[in-house]
C-alpha positions in Angstrom: -49.4 37.7 -34.0 -52.1 38.9 -31.6 -52.0 42.3 -30.0 -51.5 41.1 -26.5 -48.4 39.1 -27.3 -45.1 40.6 -26.0 -42.8 38.6 -28.3 -42.6 38.4 -32.1 -42.1 35.2 -34.0 -39.0 33.0 -34.4 -38.5 34.1 -37.9 -36.7 37.3 -36.8 -35.2 36.5 -33.3 -32.9 39.6 -33.5 -36.0 41.8 -33.8 -37.9 40.5 -30.8 -39.5 43.3 -28.8 -40.3 43.1 -25.2 -43.0 45.3 -23.7 -42.4 46.5 -20.2 -45.4 48.5 -18.7 -43.0 51.0 -17.1 -40.9 51.6 -20.3 -41.2 51.8 -24.0 -40.6 48.6 -25.9 -37.0 47.7 -26.3 -35.1 45.2 -28.4 -34.3 42.1 -26.3 -30.7 42.1 -27.5 -30.3 45.6 -26.1 -32.2 44.7 -22.9 -29.8 41.7 -22.2 -26.8 43.9 -22.9 -28.1 46.6 -20.5 -28.7 43.9 -17.9 -25.0 42.8 -18.2 -23.8 46.4 -17.9 -26.0 47.0 -14.8 -24.6 43.8 -13.2 -21.0 45.0 -13.8 -21.8 48.4 -12.3 -23.4 46.9 -9.2 -20.5 44.5 -8.7 -18.1 47.4 -8.9 -19.8 48.9 -5.8 -19.4 45.7 -3.8 -16.4 45.0 -1.6 -14.1 42.4 -3.0 -13.0 39.9 -0.3 -12.8 36.2 0.3 -16.6 36.0 0.7 -17.5 38.0 -2.4 -14.9 37.4 -5.0 -16.2 34.0 -6.1 -19.8 35.2 -6.1 -19.0 38.3 -8.2 -17.0 36.2 -10.7 -19.8 33.7 -11.1 -22.4 36.5 -11.3 -20.6 38.5 -14.0 -20.0 35.3 -15.9 -23.5 34.1 -16.1 -24.9 37.6 -16.6 -22.6 38.1 -19.5 -23.5 34.7 -20.9 -27.1 35.9 -21.4 -26.5 38.5 -24.1 -23.7 36.4 -25.6 -26.0 33.4 -26.1 -28.9 35.6 -27.2 -26.6 37.0 -29.9 -25.7 33.5 -30.9 -29.4 32.5 -31.1 -30.1 35.5 -33.3 -27.6 34.1 -35.8 -28.6 30.4 -35.4 -28.1 28.2 -38.4 -31.0 25.9 -37.5 -34.0 25.7 -35.2 -32.1 23.2 -33.0 -29.1 25.6 -32.7 -31.6 28.5 -31.9 -33.3 26.4 -29.2 -30.0 25.4 -27.6 -28.8 29.0 -27.3 -32.2 30.2 -25.9 -32.1 27.3 -23.3 -28.6 28.5 -22.3 -30.0 32.1 -21.9 -32.8 30.8 -19.6 -30.3 28.6 -17.6 -28.0 31.6 -17.1 -30.9 33.8 -16.1 -31.8 31.3 -13.4 -28.2 31.1 -12.3 -27.9 34.9 -12.1 -30.8 35.0 -9.6 -29.0 32.6 -7.3 -25.7 34.6 -7.4 -27.6 37.9 -6.9 -29.3 36.5 -3.8 -26.0 35.2 -2.5 -24.1 38.4 -3.1 -26.9 40.5 -1.5 -26.7 38.3 1.6 -22.9 38.2 1.7 -22.5 42.0 1.8 -25.7 43.1 3.6 -25.9 46.0 1.1 -29.3 47.6 0.7 -29.0 48.8 -2.9 -32.4 48.6 -4.6 -30.6 47.7 -7.8 -30.2 44.1 -6.4 -34.0 43.6 -6.4 -34.4 45.3 -9.7 -31.8 43.0 -11.3 -33.3 39.9 -9.7 -36.6 41.0 -11.2 -35.0 41.5 -14.6 -33.4 38.0 -14.5 -36.8 36.6 -13.5 -38.5 38.3 -16.5 -35.8 36.9 -18.8 -36.7 33.4 -17.5 -40.3 34.1 -18.5 -39.4 35.6 -21.9 -37.0 32.8 -22.8 -39.5 30.1 -21.7 -42.1 31.8 -23.8 -39.8 31.9 -26.8 -39.0 28.1 -26.3 -42.7 27.3 -26.0 -43.6 29.2 -29.2 -40.7 27.7 -31.1 -41.6 24.1 -30.1 -45.1 24.7 -31.6 -43.6 25.3 -35.0 
């Protein structure tokens, strides 16, 4: 592994480290769990009404699916199983961004956590895409 790489190899997916320039390196499993917790906290601040209830439900569902599928990928029985779970993580990260943008628009709430979580979901997309690219090369 070269020194500029942010992600360790497929051999130990539960030990992948992600380097964020603003923070110390964190375990990707912890980072996805933290993301889910932050989503729940943000959604608790939002008013629950006819406009937001479906969006909040969808957002918490896909945000929770990211750490769940990452945990499943970490225990994959085969490369094919690993790839399937990582692809789901990437798909749910993309979906999270859609629901975040919708919720932000629906409630006209200026909490900076919206943008931070949209950015985190975007970074997950890049990370999971990188993992898939590196896994395909093996």
